[in-house]
DRENMAR-99152 format. One line per 4 residues: their letters; for each residue x, y, z of C-alpha. Coordinates in steps of 0.25 Angstrom, whole numbers, plus 5000, padded with zeros to 4 digits. Each point is the difference from the previous one (the first is absolute). Layout:
! DRENMAR-99152
A) X:Y:Z; ...
//
This chain:
! DRENMAR-99152
MVHS) 4948:5016:4928; 5009:4990:5005; 5002:4987:4994; 4998:4987:5008
EDKI) 5014:4995:4998; 5004:5013:5006; 4992:4998:5011; 5005:4987:5004
WAGA) 5014:5003:4999; 4997:5012:5009; 4994:4992:5009; 5011:4989:5000
VYLS) 5009:5010:5004; 4993:5001:5014; 4998:4985:5001; 5014:4997:4997
SFVF) 5005:5008:5010; 4994:4991:5011; 5010:4989:4995; 5012:5008:4993
VLFG) 4999:5013:5007; 5011:5007:4991; 5002:4991:4988; 4986:4996:4995
PLVI) 4996:5014:4999; 5013:5005:4994; 4999:4989:4990; 4986:5005:4995
WLLK) 5005:5014:5000; 5012:4997:4992; 4992:4992:4989; 4987:5009:5000
RKDS) 5003:5014:5003; 5002:5004:4986; 4988:4993:4995; 4990:5006:5009
DFVD) 4999:5013:5009; 4989:4992:5009; 5010:4990:5004; 5012:5009:5001
YHCK) 4991:5009:5009; 4997:4989:5010; 5015:4995:4999; 5004:5014:5004
EYFN) 4989:5001:5011; 5005:4986:5006; 5014:5004:5000; 4997:5013:5007
FLIS) 4992:4992:5010; 5012:4990:5002; 5009:5011:5002; 4992:5008:5009
YTIY) 4997:4987:5008; 5014:4997:5002; 5003:5014:5006; 4988:4999:5009
WLVA) 5004:4986:5005; 5014:5004:5002; 4995:5011:5008; 4991:4990:5009
FILA) 5012:4992:5001; 5008:5012:5007; 4988:5003:5008; 4999:4986:5005
FVGI) 5011:5003:5009; 4991:5010:5007; 4988:4990:4999; 4990:5006:4992
GIIL) 5007:4996:4988; 4995:4985:5001; 4985:5006:5000; 5004:5009:4988
AWAI) 5006:4988:4992; 4987:4991:5002; 4991:5013:4995; 5009:5001:4988
SIYV) 5000:4985:4996; 4985:5001:5001; 5000:5013:4991; 5008:4994:4990
LVFT) 4991:4987:4999; 4987:5009:4999; 5005:5009:4990; 5007:4990:4992
IIAA) 4987:4992:4998; 4993:5013:4997; 5010:5004:4990; 4998:4986:4993
VKAF) 4986:5001:4999; 5000:5015:4996; 5010:4995:4989; 4992:4987:4995
NGQY) 4988:5010:4999; 5008:5009:4991; 5000:5012:5010; 5012:5008:5002
YQIP) 5003:5001:5015; 5008:5008:5009; 5005:4992:5013; 4998:5010:5012
LIIR) 5012:5004:5008; 5010:4997:4991; 5012:5008:4995; 5001:5002:4986
FIR) 5014:4998:4996; 4998:4994:4986; 4992:5009:4991
//
C-alpha cells in the first residue's frame, strides 16, 4: 500500500516536468528517494523517459535534413505529452507504471 503523500510526490515528478523539465523532478528525487521506494521508482522512470526522449529527439533532428525528421519530432512530442499525463495519473493512483518505448538506463 502506497501512502497518499508518496502518491502526491510521485505525481508531482511528472507534473513538475511540464515547467521544470530537469530541475523539478531532480529536486524531488534528491529529497525523497531514500524516504519512499514508490517515489524513487517514478523518479527513475521519469529520468529514463527523459534520456530516451532526448535520444529520440536528436535522431529526429538529424533526420530532419532528410525530411522525415519533422514528422518524427511531432510524433515524439505527442508521445511525450500523452505518456507524461498517463504516468502522472498512474502515480497519483498509487500504481507502478512503466512507460513504453523507453530505454532503462537507471535501475
